[in-house]
C-alpha positions in Angstrom: -10.7 -10.4 -46.1 -7.8 -12.8 -46.5 -5.3 -10.9 -44.4 -2.2 -11.3 -46.6 -4.0 -10.6 -49.8 -4.9 -7.0 -50.5 -4.5 -6.2 -54.3 -2.9 -2.8 -54.9 -5.8 -2.2 -57.4 -8.1 -1.9 -54.4 -6.0 0.5 -52.4 -7.1 3.7 -54.2 -10.8 2.5 -54.3 -10.7 1.9 -50.5 -9.5 5.4 -49.7 -12.5 6.9 -51.5 -14.9 5.6 -48.8 -15.6 7.8 -45.8 -14.3 6.7 -42.4 -16.2 3.7 -41.0 -18.3 3.1 -44.2 -16.6 -0.3 -44.7 -15.7 -3.0 -42.2 -13.2 -5.7 -43.1 -13.5 -9.0 -41.3 -9.9 -10.2 -41.2 -9.6 -13.9 -40.5 -6.1 -14.5 -39.0 -6.9 -17.4 -36.6 -3.3 -17.9 -35.6 0.3 -16.6 -36.0 1.9 -19.9 -35.1 3.5 -21.5 -38.2 3.2 -25.0 -36.8 -0.5 -24.5 -36.1 -1.0 -23.1 -39.6 0.7 -26.2 -41.0 -1.6 -28.5 -39.0 -4.8 -26.8 -40.1 -3.5 -26.4 -43.7 -3.5 -22.6 -43.6 -0.8 -20.5 -45.4 -0.2 -16.9 -44.4 2.5 -14.5 -45.3 3.0 -12.8 -42.0 5.1 -10.0 -43.3 2.5 -9.1 -45.9 -0.3 -9.5 -43.4 1.5 -7.0 -41.1 2.0 -4.5 -43.9 -1.7 -4.8 -45.0 -3.1 -4.3 -41.5 -0.8 -1.3 -40.9 -1.8 0.2 -44.2 -5.5 -0.2 -43.5 -5.1 1.4 -40.0 -2.8 4.2 -41.1 -3.9 5.1 -44.6 -7.6 4.2 -44.8 -10.9 4.6 -43.0 -11.6 0.9 -42.8 -13.0 -0.5 -39.6 -10.9 -3.6 -39.0 -12.4 -6.5 -37.1 -9.7 -9.2 -36.8 -10.0 -12.6 -35.3 -7.8 -15.2 -33.4 -9.0 -18.6 -32.4 -8.1 -20.4 -29.1 -8.0 -24.2 -29.0 -6.5 -25.0 -32.4 -4.4 -28.1 -32.8 -0.9 -27.3 -31.5 -1.7 -23.9 -30.1 -0.4 -23.4 -26.6 -1.3 -20.6 -24.2 2.1 -19.0 -24.8 1.8 -19.0 -28.6 -1.8 -17.8 -28.4 -0.7 -14.9 -26.1 2.2 -14.0 -28.5 -0.3 -13.9 -31.4 -2.7 -11.8 -29.4 0.0 -9.3 -28.5 1.2 -9.1 -32.1 -2.3 -8.3 -33.2 -2.8 -5.7 -30.5 0.3 -3.9 -31.7 -1.2 -3.7 -35.2 -4.1 -1.7 -33.8 -7.3 -3.1 -35.3 -10.4 -1.5 -33.9 -11.7 -4.9 -32.8 -10.0 -8.2 -32.0 -12.4 -11.1 -31.7 -11.0 -13.9 -29.6 -13.0 -17.0 -30.6 -13.1 -20.4 -29.1 -12.7 -23.3 -31.6 -15.9 -24.9 -32.6 -16.3 -28.3 -34.2 -19.0 -28.0 -36.9 -20.2 -31.1 -38.6 -18.1 -32.0 -41.7 -15.3 -29.5 -41.0 -11.7 -30.9 -41.5 -10.7 -30.0 -38.0 -12.2 -33.4 -37.0 -9.2 -35.2 -38.3 -7.3 -34.0 -35.3 -9.7 -35.3 -32.6 -7.7 -38.4 -31.7 -4.1 -37.2 -32.0 -4.8 -33.9 -30.1 -7.4 -35.4 -27.8 -9.9 -32.8 -28.7 -13.0 -32.7 -26.5 -16.0 -30.6 -27.6 -19.2 -29.6 -26.0 -21.9 -31.9 -27.6 -24.4 -29.1 -27.5 -24.5 -25.9 -29.6 -22.3 -24.0 -30.1 -20.0 -27.1 -30.0 -17.0 -25.2 -28.5 -13.9 -27.1 -27.5 -13.7 -28.0 -23.8 -10.1 -29.2 -23.7 -7.3 -30.8 -25.7 -3.9 -32.2 -25.3 -2.3 -28.8 -24.6 -5.1 -27.0 -22.9 -7.0 -28.4 -20.0 -10.5 -27.6 -19.1 -9.6 -24.9 -16.6 -7.4 -23.2 -19.1 -10.0 -23.2 -21.9 -12.5 -21.7 -19.4 -10.0 -19.0 -18.5 -9.5 -18.2 -22.2 -13.3 -18.1 -22.7 -13.6 -15.6 -19.8 -10.7 -13.6 -21.3 -12.6 -13.4 -24.6 -15.8 -12.2 -23.1 -14.3 -9.6 -20.9 -12.2 -8.4 -23.8 -15.4 -7.9 -25.8 -16.8 -5.8 -23.0 -13.7 -3.7 -22.3 -12.1 -3.4 -25.7 -14.4 -4.3 -28.6 -17.3 -2.3 -27.2 -15.4 0.9 -27.8 -16.4 2.3 -24.4 -12.9 2.3 -22.9 -10.7 3.8 -25.7 -8.4 5.8 -23.4 -8.6 3.8 -20.2 -8.1 0.3 -21.6 -4.3 0.5 -22.0 -4.1 1.4 -18.3 -4.7 -2.2 -17.6 -1.2 -3.1 -18.9 0.5 0.1 -18.0 3.2 -0.2 -15.5 3.6 2.3 -12.6 6.6 3.8 -14.4 4.5 4.6 -17.4 5.9 1.9 -19.7 3.8 -0.8 -21.3 3.6 -4.3 -19.9 2.2 -7.5 -21.5 -1.3 -6.8 -22.7 -2.2 -10.5 -22.5 -0.7 -11.2 -19.0 -2.1 -8.0 -17.5 -5.6 -8.4 -19.0 -5.6 -12.0 -17.9 -4.9 -10.9 -14.4 -7.7 -8.3 -14.6 -10.1 -11.1 -15.7 -9.0 -13.3 -12.8 -9.6 -10.4 -10.4 -13.1 -9.9 -11.8 -13.8 -13.6 -11.6 -12.7 -13.7 -8.0 -15.1 -10.9 -7.2 -17.9 -13.0 -8.7 -18.4 -10.7 -11.7 -20.2 -12.4 -14.6 -19.1 -12.0 -18.2 -22.5 -10.7 -19.3 -25.3 -8.6 -17.9 -23.0 -6.0 -16.3 -24.4 -2.5 -16.3 -22.1 -0.1 -18.2 -21.7 2.2 -15.2 -20.7 -0.8 -13.1 -18.0 -1.7 -15.8 -16.5 1.7 -15.3 -16.6 1.5 -11.6 -14.9 -1.9 -11.6 -12.1 -0.6 -13.9 -11.6 2.4 -11.6 -11.3 0.2 -8.5 -8.9 -2.2 -10.3 -6.6 0.5 -11.6 -6.4 2.5 -8.4 -6.4 -0.3 -5.8 -4.8 -3.2 -7.5 -2.5 -1.7 -10.2 -1.5 1.3 -8.0 -2.5 3.8 -10.8 -2.5 7.4 -9.9 -6.1 8.6 -9.3 -5.2 12.1 -10.3 -4.0 10.9 -13.7 -6.5 8.1 -14.3 -9.6 10.1 -13.2 -9.6 12.5 -16.3 -9.0 9.5 -18.6 -11.9 7.5 -17.3 -14.2 10.4 -17.0 -13.7 11.2 -20.8 -14.5 7.6 -21.7 -17.5 7.6 -19.3 -19.0 10.7 -21.0 -18.3 9.4 -24.5 -20.7 6.5 -23.6 -23.5 9.1 -23.6 -23.6 10.0 -19.9 -23.7 13.6 -18.9 -23.1 13.0 -15.2 -19.9 12.1 -13.4 -20.1 9.2 -10.9 -19.5 9.9 -7.2 -16.5 7.5 -7.0 -14.5 9.6 -9.5 -12.4 12.4 -7.9 -14.4 15.5 -9.1 -11.5 17.9 -8.9 -9.5 16.0 -11.6 -12.3 15.0 -14.0 -12.9 16.7 -17.3 -16.4 17.4 -18.7 -16.7 17.0 -22.5 -18.5 20.0 -24.1 -19.6 18.1 -27.2 -19.8 14.6 -28.6 -17.9 13.7 -31.7 -20.3 13.6 -34.6 -20.1 10.3 -36.4 -20.3 9.8 -40.2 -23.9 9.4 -41.5 -24.9 5.7 -41.4 -21.9 4.6 -39.4 -23.0 2.0 -36.8 -22.8 3.1 -33.2 -20.3 0.5 -32.1 -18.0 1.4 -35.0 -18.3 5.1 -34.2 -17.1 4.5 -30.7 -13.8 3.4 -32.0 -13.2 6.3 -34.3 -11.1 8.4 -31.9 -8.5 5.6 -31.9 -5.4 6.8 -33.7 -3.1 4.6 -35.8 -0.7 2.2 -34.2 2.7 3.5 -33.0 5.0 4.1 -36.0 7.4 1.4 -36.8 11.1 1.8 -36.5 13.5 2.0 -39.4 13.8 -1.8 -39.5 10.0 -2.2 -39.8 9.3 -3.3 -36.2 6.5 -1.8 -34.2 8.0 -0.7 -30.9 4.9 -1.1 -28.7 1.2 -1.2 -28.3 -1.1 1.4 -30.0 -1.6 4.7 -28.3 -5.0 6.3 -28.0 -6.1 9.9 -28.8 -6.9 12.3 -26.1 
């Protein structure tokens, strides 16, 4: 789907489909106007924002939106701003891709000016450029892979926002807080793949309680619900048994809905926008 183009003629048709029956791949790539100019991409951000909010609030579409790190002119700050803007729109999945240089693609015209250096082997991902050094690109790659585990997988619907939740209950920066979480995992030697799901829950518990000073009595029930939604009937020993909640039944998914999409279906719409059209914060999750 081209994100700023959703003909009104399709709106009524879209609402006829059951929840999760359709998935829209929404190619955003960047919110930075200067980067859009450099890569010859035009987007109406206001219309894009309206379309994504309509899809999330008024339809049963599973939205898979993408951003790309490493584009010409994109800084860490502008990429982070785009990421947080997209998080606030509430798509079920946000794919954070690393720029790839495929043979014959027009991005090659920026190689000299932006000092683009790519891996010569598949998948030809960028290694560094004029604005992003090698260590920064590696950090963004790690961010992308851990985001896929802890957000896109759908296993942490309620517990994920605790990563950027402040001790006073307000919301901090999703990008900065998740980046810090990734650095903490990396310092502990945690790989970005091959982590058992039970270990993923345990790591998040340890981080929220010991690093973020989250209240175990509040976070325990949240994580226990996510843990059991993953298909487990037990409760791990490291969770405080007294404050945990056992789920009596699993939410039935629509016939034919892929398992990964079904995991996201308890996520509610993004926080309502204010009278001036702004979204006041990151999306909330259902209990």
